[in-house]
Structures are given as C-alpha cells and as structure tokens.
C-alpha positions in Angstrom: 115.7 2.5 97.5 118.5 2.1 95.0 118.8 3.5 91.6 120.5 1.8 88.6 123.2 4.2 87.5 122.4 6.2 84.5 118.9 4.8 84.0 116.7 6.7 86.5 114.8 3.5 87.1 114.2 2.5 90.7 115.3 -1.0 91.4 112.5 -3.3 92.5 109.7 -0.9 91.7 109.5 -1.1 87.9 108.9 2.6 87.9 110.9 5.6 86.7 112.4 8.1 89.1 111.7 11.7 88.1 114.8 13.5 86.8 114.9 15.9 89.8 114.5 13.0 92.3 117.7 10.9 91.6 121.4 11.0 92.3 123.5 12.3 89.3 127.0 10.8 88.8 129.4 12.9 86.8 132.5 10.9 86.1 136.0 12.4 85.9 136.4 13.4 82.2 132.7 14.0 81.7 132.7 17.6 82.8 131.0 20.3 80.7 134.2 22.3 80.4 135.1 22.8 84.0 131.4 22.5 85.2 130.3 19.3 86.9 127.1 20.4 88.7 124.8 23.2 87.6 121.3 23.9 86.5 122.3 23.2 82.9 124.2 19.9 83.5 122.1 18.1 86.1 119.2 20.4 86.9 120.7 21.7 90.1 118.4 24.2 91.8 120.9 26.1 94.0 124.4 24.8 93.5 127.2 25.2 91.0 130.3 23.0 91.4 133.3 22.6 89.2 137.0 21.9 88.8 139.3 24.8 88.0 142.9 24.7 87.0 145.1 27.8 87.1 148.3 27.4 85.0 151.8 28.2 86.5 152.5 31.9 86.9 148.9 33.0 86.3 146.4 35.3 88.0 142.7 35.9 87.4 141.3 39.3 87.0 139.8 41.1 90.0 136.2 39.9 90.4 133.4 38.8 92.7 130.7 36.2 92.5 127.6 38.3 93.0 125.2 37.1 95.8 126.8 33.7 95.7 129.1 32.2 98.3 132.0 30.3 97.0 133.6 27.3 98.9 137.0 26.3 97.6 138.9 23.1 98.2 142.6 23.0 97.1 143.4 19.7 95.4 147.0 20.6 94.3 149.4 23.5 94.1 149.7 26.6 96.3 147.2 29.2 95.2 147.2 32.7 96.7 143.8 34.4 97.3 144.0 38.1 97.4 141.3 40.5 98.6 141.1 44.0 100.2 140.0 44.4 103.8 139.3 48.1 103.5 142.7 49.1 104.7 145.1 47.0 102.8 145.5 44.1 100.4 145.4 40.7 102.1 147.1 37.6 100.7 146.2 34.1 101.8 148.5 31.3 100.7 146.7 27.9 100.6 147.9 24.4 100.0 146.5 20.9 99.2 143.7 19.9 101.5 142.9 23.5 102.5 139.3 25.0 102.3 138.4 28.6 101.8 135.1 30.6 101.9 134.6 33.7 99.7 131.5 35.5 100.9 129.0 37.1 98.5 130.2 40.3 96.7 133.8 40.2 98.1 136.2 41.4 95.4 139.2 39.1 95.0 141.5 37.4 92.7 143.4 34.1 92.6 147.1 33.8 91.8 149.4 30.9 91.1 152.9 32.3 91.6 154.6 28.9 91.1 156.5 28.9 87.8 156.1 25.1 87.2 153.1 23.6 89.0 149.4 24.3 88.1 146.9 24.9 90.8 143.8 22.6 90.9 140.8 23.5 93.0 137.2 22.3 93.4 134.7 25.2 93.7 131.1 25.1 95.0 128.9 28.1 94.7 125.4 28.8 96.0 124.0 29.4 92.5 122.9 27.3 89.6 125.5 28.7 87.2 129.0 30.2 87.5 128.8 33.9 88.3 132.0 36.0 87.8 131.7 39.8 87.8 135.0 41.4 86.6 136.2 44.5 88.4 138.7 47.2 87.3 140.5 47.1 90.6 140.6 45.3 93.9 138.7 47.2 96.6 136.3 46.7 99.4 132.6 47.2 98.7 130.9 49.7 101.0 127.5 49.1 102.5 125.7 51.7 100.3 127.6 50.8 97.1 125.7 49.4 94.2 126.6 45.8 93.6 
C-alpha cells in the first residue's frame, strides 16, 4: 500500500488512513524548534527525535535524560561527551559519522571546544518528549540513590 504524501489517503482504496497508521514526513526546515519526531509533533508513542546544534565554545549544563536512552549521531563538528565513571571524569571526543549511546539516568554534559565550528547532532530518545533533568554537578548515580 502506498500513501499520498501529506494527505493520509491510501492510494487505490479511496479510504483514509488513521493518523496513527501512516508514515509522517518532516522536511528539513519544518522542525518544531529542534524537535522533528515527538508525541506532540506526529503522535509518536515511544520516540523523541531531533536536531541539536551546539555553538562554538559552548557546553551544556550537567544533566541526565531520566529513564530514557539517548542515541546520538554526529553530523558535523567534534563534540566532547563528559560523564563520571564513579572514579573519575571521562571525556569522549566524537566526530562526524560517530554514534553514541547515553543510558538512562547517566549524568553527563556535551561540550564543543572548537572556537569556530558548531556541532550538529541528531538525537533519538526512548520517550515521546525531550527529557532533560539538570544537575548541580557531574557524578555517578548509586544504586539506592533517588532518581
């Protein structure tokens, strides 16, 4: 079965495909801020996906994404992902074409140390909406610690 783009009408059937039973196409430039796929934009049930740009010389705050996993694809730039392994701060430098996984509840931050080039990444999270829980410092959560 094929669907005419943007109409939700199934070709050859004369019927209408229910909104939750069709492919959604979000064109470049049609993002809701940085969000492409979410419960609010396309009715996603378990996925958030968006484009994030970090300007030159920037760093995010320390944070985690709650119970959500985050998959990251580096489009351009050389971001540094920082987390604490329980003993020391770990820094992972990534480049275009690299993928990273941030497990649930892992405190981390993203840095762009380049003074001239922005970092552009595509992020997918196992949630309908973006979750970002700010933290006062970078540390490793312990098993019994409240999240």
